[in-house]
C-alpha positions in Angstrom: 83.6 210.1 59.2 86.2 210.3 62.1 89.0 209.5 59.3 88.0 212.2 56.9 87.7 214.8 59.5 91.2 214.1 60.7 92.5 214.4 56.6 90.2 217.5 56.3 92.3 218.7 59.7 95.5 217.7 58.4 95.0 219.3 54.5 93.8 222.3 55.9 97.0 222.6 58.2 99.4 222.0 55.7 97.7 224.7 53.4 97.6 227.3 55.9 101.4 226.7 56.2 102.2 227.1 53.0 100.2 230.4 52.8 102.1 231.6 55.7 105.2 230.9 54.2 104.2 232.3 50.8 103.3 235.5 52.3 106.4 235.6 54.5 108.0 235.7 51.4 106.4 237.9 49.6 107.4 240.2 52.3 110.7 239.5 52.5 110.5 238.0 56.2 111.4 234.1 54.9 113.8 232.5 53.1 113.1 231.3 49.9 114.8 228.1 48.1 116.3 229.1 44.7 116.3 226.7 41.6 119.4 226.7 39.7 120.2 228.8 36.5 119.1 225.7 34.2 116.0 225.2 35.6 115.2 228.6 35.4 115.6 229.0 31.9 113.9 225.7 31.4 110.7 227.6 32.7 111.0 230.8 30.9 111.4 228.4 27.6 108.3 226.6 28.3 106.2 230.0 29.0 107.1 231.3 25.9 106.4 228.4 24.1 103.4 228.4 25.4 102.3 231.9 25.0 103.4 232.1 21.5 101.5 228.6 20.7 98.2 230.4 22.0 98.7 233.7 19.7 99.9 231.2 16.6 96.7 229.0 17.1 94.2 231.8 17.5 96.0 233.7 14.7 95.8 230.9 12.2 92.4 230.0 13.1 91.3 233.8 12.5 93.2 233.1 9.1 91.0 229.9 8.0 88.0 231.4 9.6 87.4 235.5 9.8 83.8 234.9 11.1 84.3 235.3 14.7 80.7 233.6 15.4 81.4 230.9 13.4 84.3 230.1 15.3 82.7 230.2 18.5 80.2 227.9 17.2 82.8 225.4 15.8 84.4 226.1 19.4 81.1 224.6 21.2 80.8 221.8 18.9 84.4 220.5 19.8 84.1 221.0 23.6 80.4 218.8 23.2 82.2 216.1 21.2 80.2 216.6 18.0 80.7 217.2 14.6 81.0 220.6 13.2 78.2 220.6 10.2 79.6 221.6 6.9 79.9 225.0 6.1 79.6 226.5 2.5 82.8 228.7 1.9 81.8 232.6 0.8 83.4 231.2 -2.8 80.8 228.5 -3.3 77.7 230.7 -2.5 79.4 233.5 -4.5 79.0 230.9 -7.0 75.7 229.8 -6.1 74.7 233.7 -6.5 76.4 234.2 -10.0 74.6 231.0 -11.1 70.8 231.9 -10.1 71.5 235.5 -11.3 72.5 234.1 -14.9 69.5 231.8 -14.8 67.6 234.9 -14.7 69.3 237.5 -16.8 69.4 235.1 -19.5 72.2 232.2 -19.9 72.7 233.0 -23.5 73.8 237.0 -23.4 77.1 237.7 -23.3 76.3 238.6 -19.2 75.2 235.5 -18.5 77.5 233.3 -20.1 80.1 235.1 -18.1 78.5 234.9 -15.1 78.1 230.8 -15.6 81.8 230.9 -16.2 83.2 233.1 -13.5 80.6 230.8 -11.0 82.3 228.0 -12.0 85.8 229.1 -11.1 84.4 230.6 -8.1 83.0 226.8 -6.7 86.4 225.6 -7.6 87.9 228.1 -5.8 85.7 227.5 -2.8 86.3 223.7 -2.9 90.1 224.2 -2.9 89.6 226.7 0.0 87.6 224.1 1.8 90.1 221.3 1.1 92.8 223.7 2.5 91.2 224.3 5.9 90.3 220.4 6.4 94.2 220.0 5.7 95.5 223.1 7.9 93.0 222.0 10.7 94.2 218.2 11.2 98.1 219.0 10.0 98.8 222.1 12.1 95.9 223.4 14.7 95.5 220.1 16.2 99.0 219.5 17.0 99.2 223.1 18.9 95.6 222.3 20.5 97.1 219.2 21.9 99.7 221.0 23.3 97.9 223.3 24.8 95.3 221.2 26.3 97.6 217.9 27.0 101.5 218.3 27.7 101.2 221.9 28.9 98.1 221.2 31.3 100.4 218.2 32.8 103.5 220.7 33.0 101.4 223.3 34.8 100.3 220.5 37.3 103.8 219.6 37.7 104.9 222.9 38.3 102.3 223.7 40.9 103.1 220.4 43.0 106.8 221.5 42.7 105.8 225.0 44.2 103.6 223.4 46.8 106.8 221.2 47.8 109.3 224.4 48.0 106.9 226.1 50.1 107.1 222.8 52.4 111.1 222.5 52.4 111.0 226.4 53.1 108.5 225.9 55.7 110.6 223.3 57.3 113.7 225.0 57.3 112.4 228.0 59.1 110.6 225.2 61.6 114.0 223.6 62.2 115.7 227.3 62.4 113.2 228.3 65.2 113.4 225.1 67.3 117.4 224.9 67.3 117.2 228.6 68.5 114.8 228.2 71.1 116.8 224.9 71.8 119.8 227.3 72.6 118.0 229.4 74.8 116.7 226.7 76.9 120.0 225.2 77.4 121.7 228.5 78.1 119.0 229.1 81.2 119.4 224.9 81.9 123.5 225.4 82.6 122.8 228.3 85.6 124.2 226.4 88.7 120.4 226.6 91.3 120.4 227.9 94.7 119.4 224.6 96.5 119.0 227.0 99.8 116.1 228.5 98.4 112.6 226.7 98.9 111.3 226.4 95.8 113.7 225.3 93.4 111.1 224.7 90.5 112.1 227.1 87.9 115.5 225.0 87.1 113.3 221.7 87.0 111.3 223.6 84.3 114.6 224.8 82.4 115.9 221.1 82.4 112.4 219.9 81.4 111.8 222.8 78.5 115.4 221.7 77.2 114.8 218.2 76.9 111.7 218.9 75.0 113.2 221.7 72.7 115.6 218.8 71.8 113.2 216.4 71.0 111.4 219.1 68.9 114.6 219.9 67.0 115.0 216.1 66.3 111.5 215.7 64.5 112.1 218.7 62.8 115.1 217.6 61.3 113.6 214.5 60.7 110.4 217.0 58.5 113.1 218.5 56.8 114.7 215.7 55.3 111.7 214.1 53.9 110.7 217.3 52.6 114.1 217.8 50.7 113.7 214.3 49.1 110.1 215.1 48.1 111.1 218.4 46.8 114.2 216.7 44.8 112.0 214.1 43.1 109.7 216.7 42.0 112.3 218.4 40.8 113.4 216.3 38.7 110.5 215.0 37.3 109.4 218.6 36.2 112.8 219.5 34.9 112.0 216.1 32.7 109.1 217.4 31.4 110.2 220.9 31.0 113.7 219.6 28.8 110.7 217.7 26.5 109.9 221.4 25.4 112.5 220.7 22.4 110.7 217.4 20.9 107.7 219.8 21.0 109.9 222.6 18.8 110.6 219.6 17.1 106.9 218.6 16.6 105.6 221.9 15.8 108.4 222.7 13.6 107.2 219.4 11.3 103.6 220.7 11.3 104.3 224.1 10.3 106.3 222.3 7.2 103.1 220.8 6.4 100.9 224.3 6.6 102.9 225.6 4.5 102.9 222.8 2.0 99.3 223.1 1.9 99.2 226.7 1.7 101.6 226.5 -1.5 99.1 223.6 -3.2 96.0 226.0 -2.2 97.2 229.0 -3.7 98.7 227.3 -6.8 95.4 226.0 -7.3 93.8 229.1 -7.3 96.1 230.5 -9.5 95.2 227.6 -12.1 91.7 228.0 -11.8 91.8 231.7 -12.4 94.4 231.4 -15.2 92.1 228.9 -16.6 88.9 231.4 -16.3 91.0 234.0 -18.2 91.6 232.1 -20.7 88.2 230.7 -21.6 86.9 234.9 -20.6 89.3 235.8 -23.3 87.2 233.9 -25.8 83.7 235.5 -25.2 83.3 238.3 -27.3 82.1 241.4 -25.3 83.6 240.7 -22.3 86.4 242.6 -20.8 89.2 240.9 -18.8 92.0 243.1 -17.5 93.5 245.8 -15.7 93.4 249.7 -16.5 96.2 250.5 -14.5 99.5 248.8 -15.5 101.4 247.0 -12.3 104.9 247.7 -11.5 107.7 246.2 -13.0 108.8 243.1 -11.1 112.7 243.1 -10.6 115.2 241.8 -13.1 116.3 238.5 -11.0 112.4 237.5 -11.0 112.1 234.2 -12.4 109.8 233.0 -15.1 107.3 231.3 -12.6 107.4 233.9 -10.0 106.9 236.5 -12.8 104.0 234.6 -14.0 102.7 234.1 -10.5 102.7 238.0 -10.1 101.5 239.1 -13.6 98.4 241.2 -14.0 95.6 239.9 -16.2 95.5 241.1 -19.5 92.9 242.5 -22.0 91.6 240.0 -24.2 92.2 240.4 -27.7 88.7 239.3 -29.0 87.1 241.1 -26.4 88.2 244.4 -26.6 89.3 244.6 -30.3 86.6 246.7 -32.4 84.7 245.2 -35.3 86.8 247.0 -38.0 89.9 245.3 -36.1 88.7 241.8 -35.5 89.6 241.4 -39.3 92.7 242.3 -39.3 95.3 240.3 -41.1 98.3 240.6 -40.0 100.3 239.6 -42.9 99.4 243.0 -44.5 100.0 245.2 -41.6 103.5 247.6 -42.5 104.9 249.6 -39.7 104.4 253.1 -40.0 106.9 255.3 -41.1 107.7 257.1 -38.2 106.2 256.0 -34.5 107.5 252.5 -33.9 109.4 252.4 -30.3 111.2 249.4 -28.5 109.3 248.0 -25.5 110.4 245.6 -22.8 108.0 242.6 -21.9 107.2 242.9 -18.2 105.4 239.4 -17.9 104.7 236.1 -19.9 101.9 236.4 -22.2 100.3 233.2 -24.2 98.9 233.8 -26.6 95.3 233.4 -27.5 94.9 233.3 -30.7 96.5 233.8 -34.2 96.4 237.1 -34.5 98.7 237.7 -30.8 101.9 237.2 -30.3 103.6 235.6 -27.3 105.7 237.3 -24.7 108.5 236.0 -22.3 109.6 238.6 -19.7 112.7 240.6 -20.3 112.4 240.1 -23.9 112.8 243.4 -26.4 110.3 244.0 -28.9 109.4 246.8 -31.6 105.6 247.6 -30.9 103.6 250.3 -32.8 100.2 251.6 -33.2 97.3 252.1 -36.2 94.6 254.1 -36.9 91.8 253.0 -35.0 92.9 250.3 -32.9 92.2 250.0 -29.2 94.2 251.7 -27.2 94.9 248.7 -24.8 96.5 246.9 -27.8 99.9 247.5 -30.2 101.1 245.4 -33.1 104.5 243.8 -31.5 106.9 242.6 -34.1 110.0 240.2 -32.7 112.0 239.2 -35.6 109.7 237.6 -38.8 107.0 237.2 -36.2 104.4 240.0 -35.7 101.1 240.2 -33.7 99.0 242.0 -31.3 99.9 242.2 -27.4 98.6 243.9 -24.5 99.9 247.3 -23.5 99.6 246.1 -19.6 102.3 243.9 -20.4 104.6 246.1 -21.9 107.3 249.0 -20.8 107.4 251.6 -23.3 111.2 252.6 -23.8 112.3 256.0 -25.4 
C-alpha cells in the first residue's frame, strides 16, 4: 500500500509539472522545444490523411446504405461482435410488391405479365446491389476502418507520449536555468569578504552553505535534463517512423480504391445488362409502352459506341406502339412519298427487335419519312436497299 501511495504521489507530481509547463507555454512565459520542419510536415500529412479518410468512409457508408437507422443498427452489431442480419434491398422489396400485385390483378393480363417481368428484373438488380455492397464493404470500407481504429490509434498514442516527453524536457530545461541563476547569485554573495570583528559571522556561513546546495541542485538538474533529452529523442524517432508509415497507408488505400471502382463498374454493368434484357422482353408484349416521350440530348460525336450504348434512352417498341393497321404493314410494298423525306442522323445504336425494324448505328445518316396513320413515335427509315421502322427518339432530324 505504501508503494502504491508513493507511485501515486510521483505521478501526481509529474502531472502537475507538465500542467505548469503547458500553461506557461500558452501564456508565453516558458520556452518550448520546436520540432524540425520535416517532422511538422509528417504530422500535418498524417492529420490530413486521418480527416479525409473519416469523411470518405462516412460518405461511402451513406452511398451503400442511405438509411441512417440501418447504419446505426449495423454499427451496433459490429461493436457487439455480432453478425449483421441479412437485409432485403429496395429492389428486392419492389420486386416482391410487383409480383404480389401481378398475382392479385391477374398474371395473364398485359399489365400483370409486365409486372412479373419487371419484378424479375428488379429482383436481379437487388441481388446485384447486395453483391456490390458486400464487395465494397470488404475491399474498401474495412481497410479504411482498420486504419482509423488500428494504425491511427497507435500514432495518436505515440504522439501524446511525445508531447509528454517534450513537456518533461522543457520543464527540466527551465529547472536547470533557475538552478544556475540561483547558484550564480549564491556564489556572488559567498565571494564577499566577511568582517570577522562582527560578533555574528552567521550570514557568511549560510551563504557558503547555500552555494554548495545550489551546486548540488545544478548537478541534479543537468542529470535530469540528460535523461529527459534521451527519452525525448527516442520517442521522437518512434513517432517519426510511424508517421513515415503513412506513405504505405496511401499505397494500401490506393489499391482498395481501385478495387472499389472495379466492383462499382461491375455492378453498373450488371444493372445495364438486366435493364437491356428487360427492355427487349417488354418490346415483345403487345399493349405495353417502353420508352421516353422526350428526346434526350445528343451525345458528342467523339463518344465511343460503347459509351453511347450505355447512355442511350430506352426507345419505344415497334410492336407495342404500332397501331393494329400498321402491325400488318409489309415493308416491301412501302414506297417513299413524292415529298416529305428527310435526312436524319442516328444518335444511338439500336438493335432491331424484329424484321420490321431497321437496326441503327450511332452517327450514321439515313433517309426517313412518315406514312399516313403511322404512330408518331416511329418513322420509316431507309439505308441503301434496306428499309424498316425506326424510333424517333434515336434520331436527330436534319433540314
